C-alpha positions as a Python dict, from the first residue, in 0.01 Angstrom:
ca = {
    (1, 'M'): (0, 0, 0),
    (2, 'V'): (-377, -36, 8),
    (3, 'L'): (-390, 190, 315),
    (4, 'E'): (-179, 452, 135),
    (5, 'M'): (-395, 448, -181),
    (6, 'A'): (-721, 467, 11),
    (7, 'G'): (-573, 738, 230),
    (8, 'S'): (-496, 958, -69),
    (9, 'R'): (-862, 935, -173),
    (10, 'I'): (-986, 1024, 172),
    (11, 'V'): (-762, 1331, 200),
    (12, 'A'): (-822, 1456, -157),
    (13, 'P'): (-1165, 1627, -113),
    (14, 'Y'): (-1031, 1838, 172),
    (15, 'M'): (-672, 1909, 69),
    (16, 'G'): (-639, 1810, -295),
    (17, 'T'): (-410, 1568, -476),
    (18, 'S'): (-104, 1784, -533),
    (19, 'L'): (256, 1670, -498),
    (20, 'V'): (258, 1829, -150),
    (21, 'I'): (-22, 1597, -35),
    (22, 'W'): (144, 1286, -174),
    (23, 'T'): (479, 1387, -24),
    (24, 'S'): (324, 1435, 321),
    (25, 'L'): (128, 1111, 301),
    (26, 'I'): (419, 898, 182),
    (27, 'G'): (667, 1065, 418),
    (28, 'I'): (452, 1019, 730),
    (29, 'I'): (368, 659, 645),
    (30, 'M'): (735, 577, 582),
    (31, 'L'): (834, 746, 910),
    (32, 'S'): (564, 554, 1096),
    (33, 'L'): (670, 225, 940),
    (34, 'T'): (1029, 297, 1044),
    (35, 'L'): (922, 352, 1405),
    (36, 'G'): (707, 39, 1384),
    (37, 'Y'): (998, -172, 1262),
    (38, 'W'): (1209, -53, 1556),
    (39, 'F'): (928, -107, 1806),
    (40, 'G'): (840, -449, 1669),
    (41, 'G'): (1199, -563, 1676),
    (42, 'A'): (1251, -445, 2033),
    (43, 'I'): (934, -592, 2177),
    (44, 'S'): (970, -922, 1992),
    (45, 'D'): (1309, -979, 2157),
    (46, 'S'): (1161, -914, 2502),
    (47, 'Y'): (827, -1090, 2453),
    (48, 'P'): (852, -1336, 2161),
    (49, 'R'): (499, -1464, 2200),
    (50, 'R'): (232, -1527, 1941),
    (51, 'G'): (-36, -1364, 2152),
    (52, 'I'): (154, -1033, 2152),
    (53, 'L'): (173, -1040, 1771),
    (54, 'A'): (-200, -1113, 1754),
    (55, 'G'): (-263, -817, 1983),
    (56, 'I'): (-60, -584, 1761),
    (57, 'I'): (-247, -695, 1448),
    (58, 'G'): (-580, -670, 1631),
    (59, 'A'): (-493, -317, 1746),
    (60, 'S'): (-409, -220, 1388),
    (61, 'A'): (-751, -351, 1280),
    (62, 'V'): (-927, -137, 1542),
    (63, 'V'): (-729, 175, 1450),
    (64, 'T'): (-789, 126, 1075),
    (65, 'A'): (-1164, 96, 1132),
    (66, 'L'): (-1155, 413, 1346),
    (67, 'V'): (-975, 599, 1063),
    (68, 'A'): (-1259, 504, 827),
    (69, 'L'): (-1517, 634, 1075),
    (70, 'L'): (-1345, 954, 1190),
    (71, 'A'): (-1155, 1070, 879),
    (72, 'N'): (-1424, 1294, 729),
    (73, 'P'): (-1509, 1502, 1038),
    (74, 'L'): (-1140, 1531, 1130),
    (75, 'L'): (-1037, 1645, 781),
    (76, 'E'): (-1329, 1886, 757),
    (77, 'S'): (-1216, 2046, 1084),
    (78, 'L'): (-853, 2061, 969),
    (79, 'S'): (-942, 2217, 634),
    (80, 'K'): (-1121, 2500, 815),
    (81, 'S'): (-852, 2562, 1076),
    (82, 'S'): (-533, 2536, 867),
    (83, 'S'): (-468, 2759, 566),
    (84, 'N'): (-115, 2628, 511),
    (85, 'I'): (-123, 2321, 287),
    (86, 'Y'): (215, 2197, 409),
    (87, 'I'): (116, 2204, 777),
    (88, 'G'): (-238, 2084, 713),
    (89, 'S'): (-131, 1785, 502),
    (90, 'I'): (132, 1676, 756),
    (91, 'I'): (-112, 1705, 1049),
    (92, 'A'): (-379, 1514, 856),
    (93, 'S'): (-134, 1236, 767),
    (94, 'L'): (-8, 1216, 1125),
    (95, 'C'): (-356, 1202, 1278),
    (96, 'L'): (-495, 944, 1038),
    (97, 'F'): (-216, 718, 923),
    (98, 'S'): (76, 728, 1166),
    (99, 'L'): (-68, 486, 1424),
    (100, 'P'): (-199, 216, 1188),
    (101, 'S'): (123, 235, 984),
    (102, 'A'): (341, 204, 1294),
    (103, 'L'): (144, -97, 1418),
    (104, 'L'): (163, -266, 1079),
    (105, 'G'): (535, -190, 1063),
    (106, 'A'): (585, -374, 1392),
    (107, 'V'): (444, -694, 1245),
    (108, 'S'): (732, -784, 1008),
    (109, 'P'): (1020, -797, 1259),
    (110, 'F'): (793, -978, 1505),
    (111, 'I'): (715, -1250, 1251),
    (112, 'V'): (1083, -1288, 1165),
    (113, 'R'): (1171, -1321, 1534),
    (114, 'L'): (909, -1590, 1591),
    (115, 'A'): (1016, -1781, 1279),
    (116, 'M'): (1386, -1772, 1355),
    (117, 'A'): (1480, -2111, 1494),
    (118, 'S'): (1858, -2065, 1493),
    (119, 'L'): (2124, -1812, 1402),
    (120, 'G'): (2254, -2053, 1140),
    (121, 'K'): (1942, -1996, 933),
    (122, 'A'): (1893, -1628, 1016),
    (123, 'G'): (1988, -1511, 666),
    (124, 'S'): (1744, -1740, 486),
    (125, 'T'): (1468, -1658, 734),
    (126, 'V'): (1510, -1282, 696),
    (127, 'G'): (1545, -1314, 319),
    (128, 'R'): (1234, -1529, 291),
    (129, 'F'): (1017, -1292, 490),
    (130, 'S'): (1160, -985, 314),
    (131, 'A'): (1065, -1143, -18),
    (132, 'L'): (717, -1223, 112),
    (133, 'S'): (682, -866, 240),
    (134, 'S'): (780, -724, -99),
    (135, 'A'): (543, -964, -274),
    (136, 'G'): (266, -848, -43),
    (137, 'S'): (340, -485, -129),
    (138, 'I'): (326, -567, -500),
    (139, 'L'): (-2, -753, -456),
    (140, 'G'): (-143, -466, -249),
    (141, 'T'): (-42, -213, -515),
    (142, 'F'): (-215, -396, -800),
    (143, 'L'): (-510, -507, -589),
    (144, 'G'): (-566, -154, -461),
    (145, 'G'): (-510, 30, -789),
    (146, 'F'): (-680, -212, -1029),
    (147, 'V'): (-954, -370, -819),
    (148, 'L'): (-1048, -218, -485),
    (149, 'I'): (-1053, 152, -582),
    (150, 'S'): (-1243, 66, -900),
    (151, 'F'): (-1524, -110, -716),
    (152, 'F'): (-1537, 21, -358),
    (153, 'S'): (-1540, 356, -183),
    (154, 'S'): (-1236, 465, 18),
    (155, 'R'): (-1401, 407, 355),
    (156, 'T'): (-1523, 63, 250),
    (157, 'I'): (-1167, -30, 151),
    (158, 'L'): (-1045, 68, 498),
    (159, 'F'): (-1321, -141, 657),
    (160, 'I'): (-1214, -436, 438),
    (161, 'V'): (-851, -390, 548),
    (162, 'A'): (-965, -379, 912),
    (163, 'A'): (-1168, -696, 863),
    (164, 'V'): (-871, -880, 708),
    (165, 'L'): (-645, -769, 993),
    (166, 'G'): (-906, -874, 1250),
    (167, 'F'): (-938, -1215, 1087),
    (168, 'T'): (-559, -1255, 1084),
    (169, 'A'): (-543, -1169, 1453),
    (170, 'L'): (-818, -1423, 1516),
    (171, 'L'): (-621, -1697, 1343),
    (172, 'L'): (-311, -1617, 1547),
    (173, 'S'): (-512, -1621, 1869),
    (174, 'Y'): (-689, -1948, 1788),
    (175, 'G'): (-595, -2227, 2020),
    (176, 'G'): (-564, -2004, 2325),
    (177, 'R'): (-838, -1901, 2562),
    (178, 'V'): (-1172, -1820, 2399),
    (179, 'A'): (-1162, -1472, 2547),
    (180, 'K'): (-861, -1393, 2330),
    (181, 'T'): (-1061, -1450, 2013),
    (182, 'I'): (-1348, -1221, 2105),
    (183, 'P'): (-1184, -877, 2036),
    (184, 'P'): (-1048, -961, 1687),
    (185, 'L'): (-1369, -1144, 1597),
    (186, 'A'): (-1572, -841, 1705),
    (187, 'V'): (-1350, -611, 1496),
    (188, 'M'): (-1390, -837, 1192),
    (189, 'I'): (-1770, -854, 1218),
    (190, 'L'): (-1801, -481, 1288),
    (191, 'S'): (-1570, -387, 1000),
    (192, 'V'): (-1753, -605, 748),
    (193, 'S'): (-2088, -467, 866),
    (194, 'L'): (-1971, -106, 847),
    (195, 'G'): (-1825, -166, 501),
    (196, 'I'): (-2155, -306, 374),
    (197, 'L'): (-2350, -18, 529),
    (198, 'N'): (-2110, 239, 387),
    (199, 'E'): (-2130, 93, 35),
    (200, 'A'): (-2508, 94, 59),
    (201, 'G'): (-2508, 460, 159),
    (202, 'V'): (-2652, 402, 505),
    (203, 'L'): (-2370, 564, 701),
    (204, 'P'): (-2400, 941, 740),
    (205, 'M'): (-2196, 1160, 505),
    (206, 'T'): (-2034, 1488, 601),
    (207, 'S'): (-2236, 1805, 617),
    (208, 'I'): (-2107, 1905, 272),
    (209, 'G'): (-2336, 1673, 77),
    (210, 'L'): (-2315, 1363, -137),
    (211, 'N'): (-1973, 1197, -165),
    (212, 'V'): (-1900, 968, -460),
    (213, 'D'): (-1573, 782, -515),
    (214, 'T'): (-1466, 715, -874),
    (215, 'R'): (-1158, 545, -1014),
    (216, 'Y'): (-961, 870, -1013),
    (217, 'N'): (-1143, 1111, -783),
    (218, 'S'): (-1332, 1157, -461),
    (219, 'V'): (-1622, 1378, -568),
    (220, 'K'): (-1857, 1599, -370),
    (221, 'I'): (-2195, 1699, -508),
    (222, 'M'): (-2408, 1961, -339),
    (223, 'D'): (-2702, 2189, -411),
    (224, 'V'): (-2692, 2555, -304),
    (225, 'N'): (-2888, 2872, -368),
    (226, 'A'): (-2733, 3094, -636),
    (227, 'F'): (-2618, 3426, -494),
    (228, 'G'): (-2870, 3702, -559),
    (229, 'S'): (-3126, 3496, -751),
    (230, 'G'): (-3237, 3216, -522),
    (231, 'R'): (-3213, 2965, -808),
    (232, 'K'): (-3078, 2625, -719),
    (233, 'V'): (-2728, 2546, -838),
    (234, 'R'): (-2569, 2202, -838),
    (235, 'I'): (-2194, 2188, -772),
    (236, 'L'): (-1939, 1921, -857),
    (237, 'Q'): (-1620, 1942, -655),
    (238, 'T'): (-1309, 1726, -683),
    (239, 'D'): (-1072, 1970, -515),
    (240, 'P'): (-1108, 2172, -193),
    (241, 'M'): (-986, 2495, -354),
    (242, 'G'): (-1289, 2547, -575),
    (243, 'A'): (-1580, 2401, -768),
    (244, 'Q'): (-1510, 2224, -1095),
    (245, 'S'): (-1863, 2247, -1239),
    (246, 'L'): (-2175, 2447, -1150),
    (247, 'M'): (-2515, 2402, -1313),
    (248, 'Y'): (-2853, 2568, -1280),
    (249, 'I'): (-3082, 2280, -1186),
    (250, 'D'): (-3377, 2439, -1364),
    (251, 'S'): (-3175, 2509, -1683),
    (252, 'P'): (-2894, 2254, -1732),
    (253, 'S'): (-2771, 2402, -2063),
    (254, 'E'): (-2737, 2756, -1928),
    (255, 'L'): (-2387, 2852, -1821),
    (256, 'Y'): (-2352, 2955, -1458),
    (257, 'S'): (-1978, 3010, -1415),
    (258, 'D'): (-1863, 3336, -1571),
    (259, 'Y'): (-1539, 3191, -1705),
    (260, 'T'): (-1718, 2922, -1908),
    (261, 'K'): (-1892, 3192, -2113),
    (262, 'F'): (-1556, 3299, -2254),
    (263, 'Y'): (-1533, 2978, -2455),
    (264, 'D'): (-1792, 3144, -2682),
    (265, 'L'): (-1511, 3374, -2797),
    (266, 'A'): (-1411, 3093, -3033),
    (267, 'F'): (-1724, 3169, -3238),
    (268, 'H'): (-1627, 3536, -3251),
    (269, 'Y'): (-1274, 3476, -3379),
    (270, 'K'): (-1384, 3193, -3610),
    (271, 'P'): (-1755, 3226, -3691),
    (272, 'D'): (-1762, 2908, -3903),
    (273, 'V'): (-1670, 2675, -3616),
    (274, 'S'): (-1825, 2334, -3675),
    (275, 'L'): (-1606, 2094, -3474),
    (276, 'V'): (-1488, 2158, -3116),
    (277, 'L'): (-1254, 1957, -2895),
    (278, 'M'): (-1313, 1993, -2520),
    (279, 'L'): (-1030, 1869, -2298),
    (280, 'G'): (-1184, 1800, -1958),
    (281, 'G'): (-1547, 1705, -1911),
    (282, 'G'): (-1636, 1764, -1547),
    (283, 'G'): (-2008, 1834, -1531),
    (284, 'Y'): (-2010, 1874, -1912),
    (285, 'C'): (-2152, 2225, -1878),
    (286, 'V'): (-1976, 2373, -2182),
    (287, 'P'): (-2051, 2081, -2421),
    (288, 'K'): (-2419, 2086, -2315),
    (289, 'H'): (-2432, 2462, -2377),
    (290, 'I'): (-2275, 2433, -2722),
    (291, 'T'): (-2493, 2150, -2847),
    (292, 'A'): (-2806, 2320, -2710),
    (293, 'T'): (-2740, 2670, -2848),
    (294, 'R'): (-2541, 2607, -3168),
    (295, 'P'): (-2709, 2351, -3393),
    (296, 'G'): (-2471, 2191, -3637),
    (297, 'V'): (-2166, 2222, -3410),
    (298, 'S'): (-2015, 1889, -3304),
    (299, 'V'): (-1816, 1844, -2985),
    (300, 'D'): (-1559, 1580, -2895),
    (301, 'I'): (-1498, 1563, -2520),
    (302, 'V'): (-1195, 1400, -2358),
    (303, 'E'): (-1251, 1311, -1992),
    (304, 'L'): (-1001, 1101, -1800),
    (305, 'D'): (-1245, 961, -1545),
    (306, 'P'): (-1542, 749, -1661),
    (307, 'G'): (-1685, 793, -1312),
    (308, 'I'): (-1708, 1169, -1366),
    (309, 'T'): (-1905, 1108, -1685),
    (310, 'D'): (-2138, 875, -1496),
    (311, 'I'): (-2188, 1145, -1231),
    (312, 'A'): (-2261, 1398, -1506),
    (313, 'R'): (-2525, 1164, -1649),
    (314, 'R'): (-2685, 1100, -1310),
    (315, 'Y'): (-2668, 1447, -1155),
    (316, 'F'): (-2582, 1703, -1427),
    (317, 'S'): (-2836, 1620, -1701),
    (318, 'L'): (-2579, 1486, -1946),
    (319, 'T'): (-2751, 1295, -2226),
    (320, 'D'): (-2636, 1148, -2555),
    (321, 'R'): (-2678, 1412, -2824),
    (322, 'P'): (-2612, 1415, -3198),
    (323, 'G'): (-2261, 1538, -3272),
    (324, 'Q'): (-2135, 1467, -2919),
    (325, 'T'): (-1857, 1209, -2873),
    (326, 'I'): (-1692, 1124, -2541),
    (327, 'Y'): (-1343, 975, -2503),
    (328, 'H'): (-1228, 840, -2168),
    (329, 'E'): (-852, 885, -2160),
    (330, 'D'): (-578, 1126, -2060),
    (331, 'A'): (-604, 1449, -2260),
    (332, 'R'): (-232, 1454, -2342),
    (333, 'I'): (-242, 1098, -2475),
    (334, 'F'): (-537, 1196, -2694),
    (335, 'L'): (-352, 1502, -2829),
    (336, 'N'): (-38, 1301, -2900),
    (337, 'R'): (-224, 1026, -3085),
    (338, 'E'): (-457, 1247, -3287),
    (339, 'A'): (-175, 1482, -3387),
    (340, 'A'): (26, 1183, -3507),
    (341, 'L'): (-267, 1040, -3703),
    (342, 'A'): (-349, 1379, -3858),
    (343, 'E'): (-691, 1250, -3963),
    (344, 'K'): (-904, 1524, -3807),
    (345, 'K'): (-876, 1900, -3762),
    (346, 'Y'): (-1069, 2100, -3504),
    (347, 'D'): (-1194, 2454, -3548),
    (348, 'A'): (-1161, 2518, -3174),
    (349, 'I'): (-993, 2342, -2882),
    (350, 'F'): (-1089, 2421, -2523),
    (351, 'E'): (-861, 2312, -2238),
    (352, 'D'): (-1017, 2298, -1892),
    (353, 'V'): (-825, 2026, -1709),
    (354, 'F'): (-688, 2220, -1412),
    (355, 'G'): (-889, 2120, -1105),
    (356, 'S'): (-794, 2432, -908),
    (357, 'S'): (-510, 2676, -854),
    (358, 'Y'): (-280, 2393, -743),
    (359, 'S'): (-434, 2073, -881),
    (360, 'I'): (-261, 2096, -1217),
    (361, 'P'): (-143, 1808, -1441),
    (362, 'F'): (199, 1941, -1541),
    (363, 'H'): (204, 1757, -1876),
    (364, 'M'): (-89, 1974, -1991),
    (365, 'T'): (105, 2298, -1935),
    (366, 'T'): (410, 2237, -2148),
    (367, 'E'): (532, 2372, -2480),
    (368, 'E'): (514, 2021, -2628),
    (369, 'C'): (148, 1988, -2525),
    (370, 'M'): (57, 2323, -2679),
    (371, 'S'): (232, 2231, -3004),
    (372, 'K'): (17, 1917, -3029),
    (373, 'A'): (-294, 2130, -2984),
    (374, 'R'): (-169, 2363, -3257),
    (375, 'E'): (-120, 2069, -3494),
    (376, 'L'): (-481, 1960, -3441),
    (377, 'L'): (-629, 2302, -3525),
    (378, 'A'): (-769, 2387, -3865),
    (379, 'P'): (-647, 2705, -4037),
    (380, 'G'): (-775, 3001, -3841),
    (381, 'G'): (-856, 2776, -3545),
    (382, 'V'): (-889, 2899, -3186),
    (383, 'F'): (-731, 2752, -2871),
    (384, 'I'): (-872, 2861, -2532),
    (385, 'V'): (-725, 2760, -2196),
    (386, 'N'): (-870, 2824, -1851),
    (387, 'I'): (-617, 2899, -1574),
    (388, 'I'): (-683, 2986, -1210),
    (389, 'S'): (-413, 3235, -1122),
    (390, 'S'): (-329, 3603, -1129),
    (391, 'I'): (-172, 3769, -1431),
    (392, 'D'): (141, 3867, -1241),
    (393, 'H'): (200, 3515, -1108),
    (394, 'N'): (481, 3287, -1226),
    (395, 'L'): (241, 3001, -1298),
    (396, 'F'): (47, 3212, -1543),
    (397, 'S'): (370, 3336, -1704),
    (398, 'G'): (497, 2982, -1759),
    (399, 'I'): (177, 2859, -1921),
    (400, 'Y'): (147, 3176, -2129),
    (401, 'S'): (504, 3125, -2254),
    (402, 'S'): (425, 2762, -2342),
    (403, 'I'): (130, 2870, -2553),
    (404, 'A'): (311, 3163, -2712),
    (405, 'A'): (586, 2926, -2830),
    (406, 'S'): (337, 2761, -3069),
    (407, 'F'): (76, 3027, -3147),
    (408, 'P'): (133, 3354, -3333),
    (409, 'V'): (-142, 3540, -3148),
    (410, 'V'): (-205, 3504, -2773),
    (411, 'M'): (-463, 3715, -2588),
    (412, 'I'): (-557, 3737, -2219),
    (413, 'Y'): (-914, 3758, -2091),
    (414, 'P'): (-949, 3786, -1710),
    (415, 'A'): (-1295, 3649, -1638),
    (416, 'T'): (-1384, 3845, -1323),
    (417, 'Y'): (-1145, 4137, -1269),
    (418, 'P'): (-1048, 4259, -1618),
    (419, 'N'): (-822, 4539, -1497),
    (420, 'D'): (-649, 4374, -1203),
    (421, 'E'): (-326, 4185, -1261),
    (422, 'S'): (-280, 4076, -900),
    (423, 'R'): (-621, 3919, -824),
    (424, 'R'): (-647, 3542, -831),
    (425, 'Q'): (-926, 3449, -1072),
    (426, 'N'): (-1014, 3244, -1379),
    (427, 'I'): (-807, 3377, -1666),
    (428, 'M'): (-877, 3267, -2021),
    (429, 'I'): (-588, 3257, -2266),
    (430, 'V'): (-719, 3281, -2622),
    (431, 'A'): (-469, 3179, -2890),
    (432, 'L'): (-516, 3194, -3266),
    (433, 'A'): (-358, 2945, -3504),
    (434, 'S'): (-323, 3218, -3769),
    (435, 'E'): (-228, 3583, -3755),
    (436, 'A'): (-513, 3801, -3633),
    (437, 'P'): (-692, 4011, -3899),
    (438, 'E'): (-597, 4377, -3910),
    (439, 'A'): (-949, 4474, -3804),
    (440, 'E'): (-1114, 4262, -3535),
    (441, 'P'): (-1464, 4146, -3635),
    (442, 'E'): (-1752, 4334, -3480),
    (443, 'P'): (-1934, 4143, -3206),
    (444, 'E'): (-2273, 4023, -3319),
    (445, 'S'): (-2443, 4079, -2982),
    (446, 'G'): (-2419, 4265, -2657),
    (447, 'Y'): (-2328, 3935, -2491),
    (448, 'M'): (-2019, 3894, -2708),
    (449, 'A'): (-1929, 4261, -2662),
    (450, 'S'): (-1939, 4212, -2285),
    (451, 'L'): (-1687, 3928, -2317),
    (452, 'L'): (-1457, 4125, -2545),
    (453, 'A'): (-1457, 4411, -2295),
    (454, 'H'): (-1252, 4189, -2061),
    (455, 'K'): (-958, 4170, -2301),
    (456, 'W'): (-628, 4265, -2136),
    (457, 'T'): (-491, 4563, -2327),
    (458, 'R'): (-199, 4663, -2105),
    (459, 'P'): (152, 4538, -2187),
    (460, 'F'): (234, 4191, -2063),
    (461, 'S'): (573, 4025, -2059),
    (462, 'P'): (600, 3675, -1908),
    (463, 'K'): (855, 3637, -1630),
    (464, 'I'): (897, 3261, -1674),
    (465, 'A'): (1018, 3066, -1975),
    (466, 'A'): (792, 2806, -2132),
    (467, 'F'): (734, 2488, -1935),
    (468, 'T'): (863, 2173, -2104),
    (469, 'D'): (801, 1801, -2058),
    (470, 'A'): (1149, 1780, -1905),
    (471, 'F'): (1100, 2068, -1663),
    (472, 'A'): (761, 2199, -1554),
    (473, 'P'): (778, 2286, -1180),
    (474, 'V'): (410, 2377, -1148),
    (475, 'E'): (401, 2267, -783),
    (476, 'K'): (675, 2517, -703),
    (477, 'Y'): (467, 2802, -839),
    (478, 'T'): (115, 2692, -744),
    (479, 'I'): (166, 2665, -368),
    (480, 'G'): (227, 3040, -349),
    (481, 'L'): (-115, 3127, -490),
}
């Protein structure tokens, strides 16, 4: 279980965390375990010796340490050579996790065979070791999810696993020739050393830049030259299909990404905005822009991952500002609770929780979610959602239908290609809590007029019914983007 959890973190920066990735990872590991069970049972009947078991565990330690060392360059190569997420995720899972999983799978039947003294006690022996195996899986699940991933990077976790396996092999070998203890002892010492070096940042990273593991994400941070200007831009990336936050290093409050500027439309449709709710923090680019350019406007930000907030403080110039409040929790849980309490109303709500075109939390796309957002809006409030899609795509239609089920006015603002319904891009859906005025207010600046010029004016009819909490097949639609 620890190997599976750490593996998902290692794969995520190159292939994402979609249902396809998890399916491939779990499927390949289960297949490998199945083959390992068969292999372990067969070889234990032919060679029921403790030294063979120690060799299998020692080999699994070596392979696990190699996965920690070679995963990044292998995945970087795969991400460049395979454009099909199904094929790429299966190949990645096979290359990285099939061998260690198969070797670990061979351990259980081997232990049972060695412990079985007579057929008369076969049932109790198998039952006892099955129970111990299940208990180990439970321990590994809680240890990995609650402890290891919270305090160690993915590669360090794999080195720790390798060290534990090496130590186990050493214990099994003890009592035989000294030469037998040298390989597992060497693996244990090497794994512990590499884990310490990796946690200290001594081991080389990939060519992409700085890698930081948080409780929920594997994050890449890099600096590049902005196209056309030469200014330095810092990028935060949690998904291989795009950047989640981009910031001018010399002007942290200035918006770089075109789509983020469309959140300013809230101040056009409701000029008296004083309280904003931002769902999704990332690099905190939009909250920093609002608090820097609109004195008197307060912003509540809901960010699931405290580690992302820490990264924003360390690398994206996030500071504590008056009127800025940060909540670390799931955005849907926040909406549900605050709508039930009905203690606060927001003038504008911005939703930017979709990591990329296919890294989408389904529970933030549904009709029920949009109704909670509507309940939290003040009269005349504005709800703006960022979606990476094309206008003619089923994913966009489903989310549009979900929003339209709760809001009387829904408008479309393609951020990059305002007249192209088939181009994949950031599309902003702007919904009003009240009926739109008969005459739209005049923009107060050329900047606002340039945003309004992107408004989709051609007829649009969604092809997909609203997503619901019971049925929101976003994975089905996102893979085709």
